[in-house]
C-alpha positions in Angstrom: 91.6 11.8 150.8 94.0 13.1 148.3 97.7 13.9 149.4 99.5 16.9 148.2 103.2 17.6 148.7 102.6 20.9 147.0 100.2 23.7 145.7 101.3 23.0 142.5 98.8 21.3 140.5 96.2 21.8 142.9 93.0 23.8 142.3 89.3 23.8 143.4 86.1 25.3 142.7 85.2 26.1 146.4 86.5 24.8 149.6 86.9 25.3 153.3 90.3 25.6 154.5 92.6 25.1 157.2 96.3 25.5 158.2 98.6 24.6 160.5 101.6 22.8 162.2 99.0 19.9 163.0 102.2 18.0 164.7 100.6 15.2 166.4 97.0 15.7 165.5 96.2 16.0 169.1 92.9 16.8 171.1 93.6 20.3 170.4 93.7 19.5 166.5 90.8 17.5 166.3 88.4 20.8 167.4 89.8 22.3 164.5 89.5 19.3 161.7 85.8 18.4 163.3 84.9 21.8 162.1 86.3 21.9 159.1 85.0 18.6 158.1 81.7 19.4 159.2 81.2 22.6 158.0 82.3 21.8 154.5 80.0 19.4 154.1 77.3 21.1 155.1 78.2 23.3 152.4 79.1 20.9 150.1 82.4 21.3 149.4 85.7 20.8 150.3 87.8 20.3 153.3 91.3 21.6 153.0 94.3 21.0 155.5 97.7 22.7 154.9 101.1 22.1 157.4 104.1 22.1 156.4 107.2 20.1 156.0 109.7 21.0 157.7 108.5 22.1 161.1 108.7 25.9 161.0 110.8 26.1 164.1 113.4 23.7 161.9 114.2 26.6 159.6 114.4 29.5 162.9 116.9 27.6 164.1 115.1 24.8 166.2 117.4 22.1 164.3 116.7 19.3 167.7 113.4 19.9 167.6 111.4 15.9 167.3 108.3 16.1 164.8 105.5 13.7 166.8 104.1 12.4 163.4 106.0 12.7 159.8 103.5 14.3 157.3 102.6 11.1 155.8 102.1 9.5 158.8 100.2 13.3 159.7 98.0 13.2 155.8 96.7 9.2 157.1 95.3 11.2 160.2 93.9 14.0 159.3 92.2 12.0 156.2 90.9 9.7 159.2 89.4 12.6 160.6 87.5 14.1 157.8 89.0 15.5 155.8 89.1 15.3 151.5 92.8 17.3 151.0 95.9 17.4 152.9 98.4 19.7 151.0 102.0 18.7 152.9 103.9 22.4 151.4 107.0 22.2 152.0 108.4 25.1 154.9 111.6 26.6 153.2 113.0 30.5 153.4 110.8 31.6 150.5 107.5 31.1 152.0 108.8 32.5 156.1 109.7 35.4 153.7 105.4 35.6 152.5 103.7 38.5 153.9 100.5 36.9 155.8 98.3 39.0 152.2 100.5 37.0 149.9 100.4 34.0 151.4 96.4 33.7 151.6 96.2 35.5 148.8 98.4 32.9 147.0 96.4 29.8 148.9 93.2 31.6 147.6 94.1 31.3 143.8 94.4 27.5 144.2 91.7 26.7 146.5 89.1 29.5 146.3 88.5 30.0 149.9 84.9 29.9 151.0 85.4 29.7 154.8 89.1 29.7 156.5 89.0 28.3 159.9 92.1 28.4 162.3 93.1 27.2 166.1 92.4 30.2 168.5 96.2 31.5 168.5 97.0 31.0 164.5 99.2 33.0 162.6 100.7 33.7 159.3 103.2 35.5 157.2 106.4 36.8 158.0 106.9 37.7 161.7 104.4 36.1 162.5 102.6 39.4 162.0 98.9 37.6 160.2 97.3 37.4 163.4 93.1 36.4 163.7 92.8 40.4 163.5 94.7 40.8 160.2 93.3 36.7 159.0 90.3 38.9 159.6 90.9 41.3 157.6 92.4 39.9 154.2 89.7 37.2 154.9 87.1 40.6 154.4 89.7 41.7 151.0 90.2 38.1 149.3 85.9 37.1 150.0 85.6 35.2 152.7 85.0 34.2 155.6 87.1 34.1 159.0 86.2 31.3 161.9 88.7 30.5 165.8 87.9 27.7 167.8 87.9 28.4 171.0 91.3 26.4 172.9 90.8 23.5 174.2 92.7 23.3 177.8 93.0 20.3 180.5 93.0 20.9 184.5 96.9 21.1 183.0 96.3 23.7 181.0 96.1 24.5 176.8 96.8 21.4 175.6 100.1 21.8 172.8 102.2 19.5 171.2 104.9 21.1 173.0 103.6 19.4 176.1 102.8 16.2 174.5 107.1 16.1 173.2 107.5 17.0 177.3 105.7 13.8 177.6 106.8 11.2 175.5 110.8 12.5 176.2 110.4 11.9 179.7 108.6 8.2 178.7 104.8 9.5 180.4 103.5 7.4 177.2 99.9 7.2 179.3 99.7 10.6 179.3 100.5 11.3 176.1 98.0 9.1 174.7 95.3 10.8 176.4 96.2 14.1 174.6 97.1 12.5 172.0 93.6 10.5 171.9 96.0 7.2 170.8 98.6 5.9 171.7 102.1 7.3 170.4 103.4 5.3 167.6 107.2 4.1 165.9 107.3 3.5 162.3 110.9 1.6 160.9 112.1 -0.9 159.0 113.4 -4.0 160.8 117.2 -4.4 160.4 120.4 -6.6 161.6 121.7 -5.6 164.9 123.8 -7.4 167.0 121.6 -10.7 167.9 123.1 -11.0 171.2 118.8 -11.6 171.8 118.7 -14.3 169.9 121.2 -16.0 171.5 119.9 -15.6 175.1 116.3 -16.8 174.2 114.7 -13.4 173.6 115.5 -12.7 169.7 114.6 -9.1 169.4 113.7 -7.1 166.1 115.7 -3.6 165.8 113.5 -0.5 164.7 115.5 1.7 162.0 113.9 5.5 163.0 113.5 8.5 160.7 116.2 11.1 162.9 113.4 13.6 162.7 110.7 11.0 164.9 110.7 11.6 168.9 111.5 8.8 170.4 110.3 7.7 174.2 112.8 8.3 177.2 115.1 5.1 177.7 113.2 2.2 179.4 111.3 -0.9 179.2 107.5 -0.1 177.6 105.0 -3.0 177.1 103.8 -2.1 173.5 101.7 -3.4 170.5 103.2 -4.3 166.8 101.8 -4.8 164.1 103.1 -6.1 161.4 101.1 -6.2 158.5 97.4 -6.5 159.8 98.4 -8.6 162.5 99.1 -7.2 165.6 101.0 -8.1 167.9 102.0 -8.0 171.9 105.3 -6.5 172.5 108.2 -5.7 174.9 110.5 -3.3 174.0 113.5 -1.3 174.9 114.6 1.6 173.5 117.9 3.1 175.3 121.4 1.8 175.0 121.2 -1.8 176.1 124.1 -0.8 178.9 125.0 -4.3 179.5 126.8 -4.8 176.7 126.9 -1.8 174.8 127.5 1.1 177.4 129.2 4.0 175.0 126.6 4.0 172.3 125.4 7.2 172.4 122.6 7.0 170.3 118.9 5.3 171.0 118.2 1.5 170.3 114.6 0.0 169.9 114.5 -3.3 170.0 110.8 -4.9 170.3 110.5 -9.1 171.2 107.1 -9.9 169.6 105.1 -12.0 172.3 104.0 -15.9 170.4 106.3 -14.5 166.8 108.6 -17.2 165.0 109.5 -15.0 161.9 112.2 -13.1 160.1 111.5 -9.9 159.3 114.1 -8.4 158.7 113.2 -5.6 155.9 109.7 -5.7 156.9 107.7 -2.8 158.6 107.1 -2.6 161.7 104.8 -0.1 163.6 104.7 0.2 167.3 102.0 2.3 169.8 103.5 2.6 173.1 101.1 1.9 175.9 102.5 1.9 179.2 106.4 2.6 180.2 106.4 -0.5 183.1 110.7 0.5 183.4 113.9 2.6 183.7 116.4 1.2 181.3 119.1 -1.1 184.3 122.4 -2.6 183.8 123.1 -5.8 185.5 126.5 -8.6 186.0 125.3 -11.3 183.8 123.8 -12.5 181.3 121.9 -14.8 183.0 120.4 -11.8 185.3 119.6 -9.6 182.5 117.5 -13.1 180.8 115.2 -13.3 184.2 114.4 -9.5 183.8 113.4 -10.0 180.8 111.2 -12.9 181.5 110.5 -10.3 184.2 109.1 -7.5 182.0 107.6 -10.6 179.3 104.9 -11.6 181.8 104.3 -7.6 183.1 104.0 -6.8 179.3 101.1 -9.4 178.9 100.0 -7.8 181.9 98.7 -4.4 181.4 98.0 -5.4 177.4 95.9 -8.0 178.4 92.6 -6.0 179.2 92.8 -4.0 176.3 
């Protein structure tokens, strides 16, 4: 998979293409991508997925929106599904003010579309005027065909990034994983924390995470932790650590890696959230906290034993 940061400098003679935010690359997105990749392969051409950064909603007053997948993570997931080229295009006022025709004409000049694969609710262009009928008209004008993939639903309705954000924000990581087809992931560099865990026998790796990334609800989680090519069981605390820092106003993410004893400051750690074990609680003594952490460790071992 090749990853480009804009259309500039990218030209191909033939392509099948899709456009979308694709935040999370969830089951619904995967249906679109599967059709794109299979069709492009059968047609003997390349598959191109164009997505945006920042999230379009952030440009229209939704500064609070948090991402399920950062751009590089999203591109990696799309590439893993077989996409040949991912273009993470800057989304700014100039792009937002383009008509659907002008945007598609620009895309066509760079990608030479033969076929345009869309999700059932896709819209493009200023004021979202490029709905499915209009995009189909534009395809006929510019000389490529348009295909709309059907909606994908489950017992709770249409599968969407919004639904998954709601689940993760509530700590429902198991349900979110079912819609994502994988555990929810958080990656960051290990930074120095208060180092209290070390003094009570449970040294933790404190993650510095992107402010754009959605963090699961406060609580204790059983996670898989990936350091390089190695995987470890981890009991992870997301929260403010109310026993020691009840006035903290931002969430910390602290991972206790089981059966691990190394200094990994300034190194990258990736967490996969498997199950939420309990709420974050305040304890009246270090002894009570230590006993609870030991129980969390045993619950983590059990939760991950068969995975």
